[in-house]
C-alpha positions in Angstrom: -18.4 4.2 -35.5 -15.8 6.0 -33.4 -13.2 8.6 -34.9 -10.1 6.8 -37.3 -8.2 9.9 -37.2 -7.1 9.3 -34.2 -5.5 6.4 -35.3 -2.9 8.5 -37.9 -0.5 9.4 -36.1 -0.6 6.4 -33.6 2.1 3.9 -33.4 0.7 0.8 -32.1 -2.3 1.4 -35.3 -3.5 -2.3 -35.4 -4.0 -2.3 -31.6 -5.5 1.4 -31.8 -7.6 0.6 -33.6 -9.0 -3.2 -32.9 -9.3 -1.9 -30.6 -11.7 1.4 -31.8 -13.3 -2.3 -32.7 -14.3 -2.9 -29.3 -15.2 0.8 -28.5 -17.8 0.8 -31.0 -19.1 -2.9 -29.7 -18.9 -1.3 -26.5 -21.3 2.0 -27.5 -23.7 0.2 -29.2 -24.5 -2.8 -26.7 -24.4 -0.5 -23.5 -22.0 -4.1 -21.4 -18.0 -3.4 -20.4 -15.8 -5.0 -22.6 -12.3 -6.3 -22.5 -9.1 -6.6 -24.3 -6.6 -8.8 -24.3 -4.3 -7.9 -22.3 -1.0 -5.0 -23.9 2.3 -4.4 -23.4 2.9 -1.1 -21.9 3.7 1.1 -25.1 0.1 0.6 -26.9 -1.3 1.4 -22.5 -0.2 4.6 -23.3 -1.2 4.7 -26.2 -4.3 3.7 -25.9 -5.4 6.2 -23.4 -4.2 9.1 -24.6 -6.6 8.2 -27.8 -9.6 7.1 -25.6 -8.9 10.8 -23.8 -10.0 12.1 -26.6 -12.9 10.9 -26.8 -16.6 11.5 -24.4 -18.8 8.7 -25.6 -16.4 6.4 -24.2 -13.9 5.7 -20.8 -11.7 2.5 -21.2 -9.9 1.7 -17.0 -6.1 -0.7 -17.6 -5.8 -3.5 -14.4 -3.5 -6.4 -14.7 -4.8 -7.6 -11.4 -1.7 -5.2 -9.5 -0.5 -2.0 -9.3 3.0 -2.1 -11.0 1.6 -5.0 -13.3 3.6 -4.1 -16.3 0.9 -5.8 -18.9 -3.0 -5.0 -18.7 -6.6 -5.6 -20.2 -8.2 -2.8 -20.7 -11.8 -2.1 -20.5 -14.2 0.6 -21.7 -17.6 0.4 -21.4 -19.9 4.1 -22.1 -19.1 7.5 -20.3 -22.5 7.3 -18.6 -21.6 3.7 -17.1 -18.7 2.9 -13.7 -16.0 1.5 -14.2 -13.8 -0.2 -11.9 -10.8 -3.0 -11.6 -13.6 -5.8 -11.1 -14.9 -5.8 -14.7 -11.8 -6.4 -15.8 -11.7 -10.2 -16.4 -8.6 -11.8 -14.7 -7.5 -14.2 -12.8 -4.0 -15.8 -11.5 -2.3 -18.6 -11.3 0.3 -20.8 -9.2 2.4 -22.4 -11.2 4.8 -25.1 -9.4 7.4 -27.1 -8.8 10.7 -27.2 -7.8 13.0 -25.0 -9.3 16.1 -25.9 -7.3 18.6 -28.3 -9.2 17.1 -26.4 -12.6 16.4 -22.6 -12.3 14.2 -20.8 -14.5 14.1 -17.4 -15.3 11.0 -15.4 -16.9 12.2 -16.1 -20.1 11.6 -20.1 -18.9 8.0 -19.5 -17.7 6.8 -17.1 -20.5 8.2 -19.7 -23.2 7.0 -22.9 -21.5 3.2 -21.4 -21.5 3.2 -19.6 -25.0 5.0 -23.4 -26.4 0.9 -24.7 -25.2 -0.7 -22.7 -28.0 -1.4 -20.1 -26.7 -0.8 -16.0 -28.2 0.9 -14.1 -25.9 -2.2 -10.8 -25.6 -3.5 -13.3 -23.4 -1.2 -13.8 -21.1 -0.4 -11.2 -18.3 2.3 -10.8 -15.7 5.2 -13.4 -14.7 6.4 -13.5 -11.7 9.1 -15.4 -9.6 8.7 -16.8 -7.6 12.2 -18.8 -7.7 12.9 -22.4 -5.5 9.0 -22.7 -6.1 7.7 -22.4 -10.2 6.0 -18.6 -10.5 2.3 -16.8 -10.4 0.8 -15.7 -13.5 -2.0 -13.4 -14.3 -3.9 -14.5 -17.6 -7.9 -14.5 -19.0 -10.0 -17.2 -17.2 -10.3 -18.8 -20.0 -7.3 -20.5 -20.3 -7.0 -21.5 -16.8 -8.7 -25.0 -17.4 -6.9 -25.7 -21.0 -3.0 -24.8 -19.0 -4.4 -27.3 -16.2 -4.5 -29.7 -19.0 -1.4 -29.2 -21.4 1.8 -27.0 -19.7 2.6 -29.4 -17.7 6.6 -28.5 -17.9 9.0 -25.9 -17.8 12.7 -26.6 -18.8 13.1 -30.6 -17.0 10.8 -29.7 -13.9 7.3 -31.1 -13.9 4.9 -28.3 -12.9 0.9 -28.0 -11.8 -1.6 -24.8 -12.2 -4.5 -23.6 -9.6 -6.2 -20.9 -10.2 -6.0 -18.6 -6.9 -6.6 -16.6 -4.7 -5.9 -12.6 -5.1 -4.8 -12.6 -1.4 -2.0 -15.1 -2.1 -0.5 -13.5 -4.9 2.9 -12.6 -4.3 4.7 -9.0 -5.4 6.8 -7.5 -4.8 6.7 -3.7 -3.4 9.2 -2.4 -5.6 11.9 -0.4 -3.4 12.4 3.4 -4.6 15.9 5.3 -4.0 16.2 9.4 -5.3 19.7 10.7 -6.9 20.5 13.2 -8.0 23.4 13.9 -10.9 25.2 16.9 -12.8 26.1 15.5 -16.4 27.4 18.0 -19.1 24.0 16.8 -21.6 20.9 14.2 -21.2 21.7 11.4 -23.3 20.7 8.5 -22.0 23.9 6.4 -22.1 25.6 9.4 -19.3 22.1 9.3 -17.2 21.2 5.9 -17.9 25.3 4.6 -16.4 24.6 7.3 -13.0 21.4 6.0 -13.0 20.6 2.4 -12.5 24.3 2.6 -11.0 26.9 1.0 -13.4 30.0 1.8 -16.1 28.9 4.5 -19.1 30.4 1.1 -21.8 28.1 -2.2 -19.7 24.7 0.8 -20.6 26.0 1.7 -24.3 26.3 -2.4 -24.3 22.8 -2.5 -23.2 21.2 0.1 -25.4 23.2 -1.4 -28.2 21.4 -4.3 -27.9 18.5 -2.9 -27.7 17.3 -4.5 -24.1 16.5 0.1 -22.8 13.3 1.0 -23.7 12.7 4.6 -22.8 8.3 5.2 -22.3 8.8 1.5 -22.3 9.8 1.9 -26.1 12.8 1.0 -27.1 16.1 3.6 -27.5 19.4 1.7 -28.8 20.6 5.3 -29.8 23.1 6.1 -26.8 23.1 9.4 -27.7 18.7 9.9 -27.5 18.1 12.7 -25.6 15.8 12.7 -22.1 14.0 15.0 -20.7 12.3 15.2 -17.0 9.3 12.8 -16.9 10.5 10.1 -19.4 10.6 6.5 -17.5 13.7 3.7 -18.8 13.4 0.8 -17.8 15.3 -2.3 -18.1 14.9 -5.4 -17.3 16.3 -7.6 -14.2 17.2 -3.9 -13.5 14.4 -2.1 -12.1 13.1 2.0 -13.5 14.4 5.1 -13.2 12.3 7.7 -13.6 13.5 11.0 -14.1 12.4 14.3 -12.2 12.6 18.1 -12.4 16.4 19.2 -14.6 17.5 22.1 -13.7 20.5 24.1 -15.8 24.5 24.5 -13.0 25.7 28.1 -13.3 28.6 26.1 -15.4 25.5 24.7 -17.8 26.2 21.8 -17.0 22.3 19.5 -16.1 21.5 18.9 -12.6 19.4 15.7 -12.7 17.0 14.8 -10.0 15.7 11.0 -10.4 14.0 7.9 -8.5 14.9 4.5 -8.7 12.9 1.3 -8.9 14.3 -2.0 -8.0 
């Protein structure tokens, strides 16, 4: 049995407990075991926990480099791991959305409306008027082809697609530098995302802003070097070096990805 005392100080305790059960199975069977899809904070915490063990190792993969939701492959340390061992299938959700535009929430809601659990679905990438693509566990493809036939008012058709057909938008990055009186989230994030501070405060209060994949609802939250700020639909800002100027202000380097 893998040690459970590592769960004492984790936030996603139930998820990590299930992952340790999978780890026990991987040790006992000498097989590569895959988890369900995990959210970014769950992935981060899982990698930290498994990184403290010598008996097993793991690999997170969601179908492409920038995937937000990923499955974890877990195996004994003696066994090699590579992305091909993470069982995934890419699907197209094709329809004519020219006159009834659908959002990420619409597509995801329609998928879950068929009775599928959220942890069986990875990233959903909207393609505008042509529909969307998604990553799912392979065993659900046939079910979706039978039961998933509409998003909003638009009929859709589901098909498995080859990985090279996946349309992934490569993030565009921009280097920024700002000088601030403090390291408050609202001050730095408003500059990083190019919006007013009041608008950023509204987003933070509305729990639309995440730092290191955790929802932060306090505008005065103090940032540090290495922190990742994410807002759905607006990209991500990574905090780089922080220096103190002669006037005791903070010069903050950051990278924005959109």
